[in-house]
N, C-alpha and C positions, 0 to 999 in steps of 0.2 A: 304697908308695912310688912316686914318678912315674917311669916309664920312658920316656926321651926317644925311643928307637929305636921303641917300640911307638906312642908318639905320632905319630911321623913316618909310621910304617906306616899309621895310621888316617887321617891327613892325605892320604896318597896315595889311599887308597880313596875319599876325599871328592872328590878331583880327578877320579879315574875315573868316579865316578858323575855327576859334573857334565858329563862328555862330554870331557875333556882326556885323550885315549886316546893321542895320538901320543908314542912313546917319547923322542924327543929333547928336545921342550919340557918334558916332565914331569921328566926327569932334570935338565935346567937349572934348573928351578924348585926342585927338592929341593936342589941345590947352592946356590942362593941363600938358601934357607931355613936351611940348616945354617950358612952364613956369617953370617947375620944372628942365629942363636942364639948364635953364637961371640963376635960382637961385643957382644951384650947381656950374656953372662956375663962378659966382660972388664971391663965396667963395674960389675960387682958384682951384677947381677940373678941371682935364684935360678933354677934350670933350668925350673920350670913357667912362671914368668912370662915368661922369655926366649922360651920357645916360643910362648907366646900372643901376645907383642909381635911376634915374627918373622912369625907367620901373618897378623897385621893389616897388617905393612908389606908382605908379599909380596901380600896381597890374597885376598879370599874366592873360593871355587871358582866360584860363578856369575858374579862380576865378571871373573875370569880367562878363563872360557869366552867371555864376550862380547867380550872383547879379542882372543882368538885368532881368534875368528869374523870380526871387522873385519879382522884382518890377512890372513886367508885370502881374503876378499872381495876385498880390495885387490890382492892377487897375481892373482886370477883376472881382475879387471878390467884390470890391466896385460897380462896375457898376451893377453887378448882384443882389446885395443886394438892390440898389437903384431901379432896375427893379422890384424887388418882393414887396417893399413897394408901388411903383406906382400901381402895379396891384391889391394888396389887398385893396388899397384905392379906386381904381376905382370900383372894385366889391362891396365893402361896399356901395358906392354912387348908384350903380345899384339896390342893395337890400333895400335901404332906403324907396323908395316909396311904394313898396310891403308891408314891414314890418309895415309902418305908416297905410297903409289902412287896414291891417287886425287886427291891435291893436285898432284903433280909430272910425273905421265906425259903427255906431250903427245899421245899417240895416242888417248886417251880422248875419246869424243863428250861433249858437255855432259850429255846424258841419263845416260850411265853414270857420269860423274862425281857427278852429283846423287844418283843411287840408291845409289852406293857410300858417299858420305858420309853419306847419310840412314841407312844401316845402321850406321856408326860412331856417329852421333848418337843413335840409338835404343839402342844398346848402352850409351852413357854414361847416358843417361836412366834406364834400368833400374838401373844402378849408383848413381846419385844417389838414386834412390827408396829403394833398400835402405840407403843411407847415412844418409838421414833416420830410418829406423827408426820409432819410435813405434807408433801404434794399427793401422797397417796389417798388422802381422805378430803371429802368436801368440806368447805368452810361453812359452818353453821353458827353465826354469831349469836342467835338467840338462844340463851341457855334454856329456856323451857322446851324448845323444839329438840334440842339435844337431849334433854331428860326424857321427853316422850319417846323418842327413837330408842333409847336405852331401855326403858320400860317395855316397849313393844318387842325388843329382842329378847327380854327376860320372860315375857308372855310366850313367845314362840318356843323358847327353851324348855319351859314347863310343859307345854303341848308336847313337844318332841319326847321329853323324858316319859310322860304318860303313855303316849303311844308306844315307846320302846318297851316299856315294863309290861303292859297289858296285851300288846299285839305282837310285837317282834320276838320277845324272849320266850313266850309260850311255844313258838314254832321251831325253836333251836334246841338241840341237845348237846350241851356242853358239860364238861366236867367243872368242878368248883373253880380251879384255877383259870380255865379257859373262860368261864363265865365272868370272872373278875376282869380279865383282859378286855372282853367285850364291853363290859360296863365302863371300863376306863375310856375306851375309844368312843363311846356313845355319848358319855357324859362330860368328859374333861374337855375334849377337843373343841366342841361346841361352846363350852365355857371360855376357852381360849379365844375363839373367833369373837364371841360377843364382848369379852373384856377387851380385846384389841380394838374392836370397833368403837367402844366407848372412849378408851384412851386416845385413840386416834383423833376422834372428832374433838375431844377437849384440848389436844395439843395443837391440832390445825386451827381452831378458834383462838387459843391463846397467841399463837404465832402470828395470825393476821391482826389481832387486836395491838399487839406490841409493834408491828410494822406501821399501823395505822397512826399509833401515838407517838412514834418517833419523828 
């Protein structure tokens, strides 16, 4: 005799074997399956046929796995894009005081103004290169590895700033404006390199994932 609960249990095993192991989606799928079985039975279909029809309506395991994978990739892509926008916005806010100083301070010489704005422009250039992504950066599909890479770069940046403040600056004799230009080159350009690296890794990974899913 056909046992509906046993058949559903076997169906769950097939879902798990196909890789659909997240509890919430699997429970939701089972609820939909049981609802569909109930609808089929109300229309006069016997239990075994109602089960088979419901399974076809819900979808095969491999097809469901593919759909879940697409959903997860879409979520990851959206999260990555939000992170990129937040990073670009933060870096723009970081550059704003330097830019305003070099543009509006009347006491700067033309050389100091030029070198200061050159540092800002170089920083933006590195960010733009990272934003382009593509073939310039290695493809790291594992998001945790990309995160660790970015955090390692941030740690190196903190070390460099510490060394610059406590070791390099005391050995130099600058005027106030020259000091600000030096700080701009020492702080903003590495930020541009680091930001460009993070953006580039994210872009390269998203591009590769999009090509694999198409």
